[in-house]
C-alpha positions in Angstrom: 55.3 70.7 179.7 55.5 74.2 178.2 56.3 75.6 174.8 58.3 78.7 175.7 55.7 81.0 174.3 55.1 83.6 177.0 51.5 84.3 177.5 51.7 87.2 179.9 54.3 89.6 181.4 53.2 89.4 185.0 54.7 91.3 188.0 55.9 90.3 191.4 53.9 92.2 194.1 55.0 90.4 197.2 57.7 88.1 198.5 57.6 86.3 201.8 60.8 84.6 202.7 61.2 81.7 205.2 64.0 79.6 206.2 63.7 77.0 203.5 61.3 78.6 201.0 59.7 81.7 199.7 56.2 82.6 198.7 55.8 84.7 195.6 52.7 86.7 194.9 52.2 87.4 191.2 49.9 89.8 189.5 48.6 88.2 186.2 45.4 89.9 185.1 45.3 88.3 181.6 45.9 84.8 182.7 44.2 84.7 186.2 40.9 83.3 184.9 42.7 80.3 183.6 44.8 79.6 186.8 43.4 77.2 189.5 45.0 76.0 192.6 47.4 73.1 191.8 48.1 74.3 188.2 51.6 74.4 186.9 52.8 77.9 185.8 56.1 78.6 184.3 57.6 81.8 185.9 60.8 82.9 184.1 61.0 79.3 182.8 60.7 77.7 186.3 57.8 75.3 186.6 55.9 76.4 189.9 52.6 75.3 191.4 49.8 77.8 192.0 49.0 77.6 195.8 46.2 80.2 196.0 44.2 82.4 193.5 42.5 85.7 194.5 41.4 88.6 192.3 44.1 89.1 189.7 46.8 87.5 191.8 48.1 84.0 192.5 50.8 82.7 194.8 53.5 80.1 194.4 55.9 78.5 196.8 59.6 78.4 195.7 61.9 76.0 197.5 65.3 77.1 198.6 67.0 74.8 196.1 65.1 76.4 193.3 66.1 79.8 194.5 69.8 78.7 194.7 69.8 77.1 191.2 67.8 79.7 189.3 67.7 83.5 188.7 64.5 83.6 190.9 66.9 84.5 193.8 67.4 87.9 192.2 63.7 88.7 191.8 62.4 91.6 193.9 59.0 93.2 194.4 58.1 94.9 191.1 60.1 92.6 188.8 58.5 91.7 185.6 58.2 88.0 185.1 57.4 85.8 182.1 54.4 83.6 182.6 53.1 80.6 180.7 50.5 78.0 181.5 51.1 74.3 180.8 50.8 73.3 177.2 47.4 71.8 175.9 47.7 69.0 173.5 44.4 70.1 171.7 45.9 73.3 170.3 48.9 74.3 168.2 52.2 73.8 170.0 54.5 76.7 168.9 57.9 77.2 170.3 59.6 73.9 171.4 59.3 71.4 174.1 60.2 73.2 177.4 60.0 71.3 180.7 60.3 74.2 183.2 63.4 72.3 184.7 66.2 74.9 184.6 69.6 73.6 183.7 71.7 76.5 185.0 71.8 80.3 184.9 73.6 82.2 182.2 75.0 85.7 182.4 73.8 88.4 180.1 76.8 90.0 178.2 75.0 92.2 175.8 71.8 93.5 174.5 72.3 95.5 171.2 69.3 97.3 169.6 68.8 97.0 165.9 66.3 98.4 163.4 63.9 95.5 163.6 65.5 93.2 166.2 67.9 93.2 169.1 71.0 91.1 169.4 71.1 89.3 172.8 74.3 87.7 174.0 74.6 85.4 177.0 77.5 83.5 178.5 76.5 79.9 179.2 78.1 77.5 181.6 80.6 75.5 179.5 79.2 72.1 180.4 75.9 73.1 178.6 77.5 74.3 175.4 77.6 70.8 174.0 73.8 70.7 174.0 73.5 73.9 172.0 73.6 74.1 168.2 73.2 76.8 165.6 69.5 77.1 164.6 68.6 74.9 167.4 66.2 75.7 170.2 67.0 77.2 173.7 64.8 78.6 176.5 65.9 81.8 178.2 63.8 82.9 181.2 61.1 80.6 179.7 61.2 82.1 176.3 61.6 79.8 173.4 64.3 81.2 171.1 66.4 80.0 168.0 70.1 80.0 168.5 71.8 82.3 166.0 75.4 81.8 166.9 77.4 79.8 169.5 81.0 80.7 170.0 82.7 77.5 171.3 85.8 79.4 172.4 83.9 81.8 174.7 80.7 79.9 175.3 78.7 83.0 174.3 75.4 82.2 172.7 73.7 84.9 170.5 70.0 85.1 169.7 68.1 87.8 168.0 64.9 89.2 169.6 62.1 90.5 167.4 60.0 93.5 168.7 57.1 91.1 169.6 59.4 89.2 172.0 61.0 92.5 173.4 57.4 93.8 174.1 55.9 90.6 175.6 58.8 89.4 177.7 61.2 90.7 180.4 64.2 90.1 178.2 64.0 93.8 177.1 64.8 94.8 180.7 68.0 92.7 180.9 71.4 94.4 181.0 75.0 93.0 181.2 75.6 91.1 184.4 72.1 90.1 184.9 71.3 86.3 185.1 68.7 84.4 183.0 67.5 80.9 183.5 68.6 78.6 180.7 67.0 75.3 179.6 68.6 73.5 176.8 66.8 71.3 174.4 65.9 68.1 176.3 66.2 66.0 173.1 70.0 66.6 173.0 70.2 65.2 176.5 68.1 62.1 175.7 70.4 61.4 172.6 73.5 61.7 174.9 72.1 59.3 177.4 71.0 56.8 174.8 74.5 56.9 173.1 76.2 56.4 176.5 73.9 53.7 177.9 72.2 52.2 174.8 74.4 49.2 174.3 75.2 48.4 178.0 
């Protein structure tokens, strides 16, 4: 489990593609001393497993299904990536409960700078909009954010990004047409399941 609080903005330094998987090599100088082989690391909101650690770098295998269902398929060498280690229950849990299980990809439709924040608009798949509520939690590329507005007619979700978020994550590099990984609040899905199956 993760919290959606990005710990480091890492960088992809190598990608080795196979027939059914890819191996990403990620430079993470700030976190590397905390990463061991077998550890879970969220990369742009996708839970991956560290397969090797050397110097300031670690590698992770990415299955073809993960590539097809997430925005990781668009990653190239040099791409900045949001990194977070698994949550520890002996410390404060900021953000919200993030599993690292991406529900879908959403298209960026706008990033509008402001004096102290930036307005960030994404077009979410319509089947996910029912899980999103104003002032609720959402994870975009692994970043825990609060929903500002959801337009049910257009399925456009608006969040506001403070300077700290823009500086510490890759969301500041996004432009219209880019894809981001979206994970809705898992609690909404549990409630839906309970209501559908609870009395059967």
